[in-house]
N, C-alpha and C positions, 0 to 999 in steps of 0.2 A: 249288645254289650251290657253287662251288669255294672251299676254305679251306686256305691253307697251314698254319695252326696245326693243323687237324684232320688233314691229310695227314701232318704230322710227328709226330703223336701228342702234341702239346703241350697240346691242349685237346679235351675230349670233351663240352663243354657242349651243343652242338647235336646232340642224339641222333638227330634225323630228317634230318640233312643229306644222307644218301644216298638218301632217299626223294623221288621227284619231287614237286614242290610241289602239283600237281593231285591227286595221290594223297593227300597229307597233308590237303588240304581235304576231300576226299571222306570219308576215314576219320574226321576230326573231326566232320563233320556226322552221320555214322552214329552215332557215340558219343553225340552230343547227343540224337538221336532215341531212342536206346535208353534214355537216362536220363530222358526225358520221354515215356513211352509214351502218355500220355493226349492228346497233341497229334496231330491227324490229319496224315497225310503231306502232304496238299494245303496245309496251313497253313504249311509250311516254305518259306522263301524261299531262293534260291540263296546259297551262301556267297560272301562278298565277299573277294576276294584282296587282300592287302596287298603292298607291295614286298618282295622277297626280301632286300634289303640296306638298310642305313641306316634301319631302322624303330625301333630301340630309343631311347626318349627318357629313359631312366634307367639308369645303370650304377652298380654297386657294385664298385669296384676295390680289390683287395687291394694294399696297399703292401708291397713286398718289396725284395730286393736280389739281384742276380746279379753277383758280383765286386764292383766298385766302383760299378756302375750301379743306380739306382733302377728297380724294375719296377712296373708298374701293370697288374694283370690278375687272375689267380687263383692259388690255391695248387696246386702240382703234387703228384704222388704222394709226393714226399719232404717235403712240407709247406713247401717254399720257394717264393718268388715266381716266377711265369711271366708275362712281359710280353706283353700282348695289345693294344698300342696300335693295331695295324692291323686289329682285329677288324671284319669287314664288316657286322655287324648294328648297330653303334653309329650314331646319327645323325651326319651330317657335322659338325654344330655341336659335338657332344661330341668326336668324333675330332680336331677342330681344336684343342681346348684341352688335350688330354691332355699333349702335350709341354711346354706352359707350366706345367702343374701339376707335372710331374716336375721341371722346373728349379726351381720354387718350393720344392718339398720338399727338394731337394738344398741349396738356399741356406739353409734354416732350420737345418740340422744335426740335425734330429730323426731319430733312427735308426728305420728300419722295425722293426716288431715281428717278432721271430724266433720263430715258433711252436715249433719243436723245443727251442730254448733258453729259451723263456718270458721273454724280455727284449726291450727296445726300447720305442719310444713310439707311433709312428704305425701304426695297423692298417689303416684303410680310407679311401678318399675316395669319397663318393657324389656323383654329378653328375646333375642333372635339368635338362632343357631344356623350356621351354614352346613351344607352337606359334608364339609371337611371337619366339622366340630368346632369351628371358631365361632365366637359369640360377639354380639353387640349388646351393651347394657345402656338403657336410657332411664335415668331417674327423673321423674317429673315432680317438681316442687313448686311451692307457692311464692317464695321470696328469694332474694339474694342470699339470705342466710343458708338456705339449702345448698346453693352453689358453693358458698364459702366453706361450709363444713365438709362437703364431699371433696372439694379441691384439696383441703388441708389433710384429708385422710385417703388420698388417692392410692398410696402404697397399700393400705388395708383393703381397699376395693380390689386392687389387682391381685392381692394375695388371696382374697376370698374367692375370686373367679378368675383364675389364671388363664382360662381359655378366652377371656375377653380381649378382642383386638381393637375394639372401639368402645369408649366409655363417654357418655355425654350426660349433661344435665339440661333439662328443658324447664323453662319457667312458665307457669300458668297461674298468674296472680288472681284471676277472676274466679268467682264462685259460679261455675257453669258446667253443664254436662259436656265436657270435652276431654279428650285423652292427652292433649298436649297444647302448649302455647306457641307463640311465634318466636320466642328467643331460645336458641339452642347454643350451648357452649360445649365444645369438645374438650374433654379432660385428658383423653389418651387416644392415640390413633390419628390417622390423617384423613379418613374419609368415612362417610356414612353409606358407602356402597353396599354394605351387607344388608341394608334394609330391603326386604324382599318386596314390599308393596308400600306405596306412599300413604 
């Protein structure tokens, strides 16, 4: 897969991107067989290939800022936001809503959390999409202010991402390398069952 972000050195998340996909599958199957030596070789079925792009149904986007613009992606080596809106591994449904989420964040006035400065409010946005195209949004913020602002603008959130069946705010007040805190408030929807993995 060709990736402009990787080529530019902006993102190194896909560490096997330069390894041909068939080789990746072969090596992964070998590692599985080595980890499970009691299973006879003839019992292993061939590896099933997935699409090389558009396969990720859950993303955890760092909210940052580059100049005056909101970034949604990862933290760079300088601990500032790197925008990855065009990342090829995201499902098309997720890629389609990221610009609307960025506009929504901008409209709230919630400042992105600045890691080097240890200030700001909004840390992450997690987006999960089900096979049916329904979504779950989780905004991870630092203080009650994030929750209050998003609760007061719930209509705008729902308008920005009408596919969202569950919308939550998670509070992570500490300055630490974590994707979410212990407190979760459901703003819309009745369940978190769309979360594909804990």
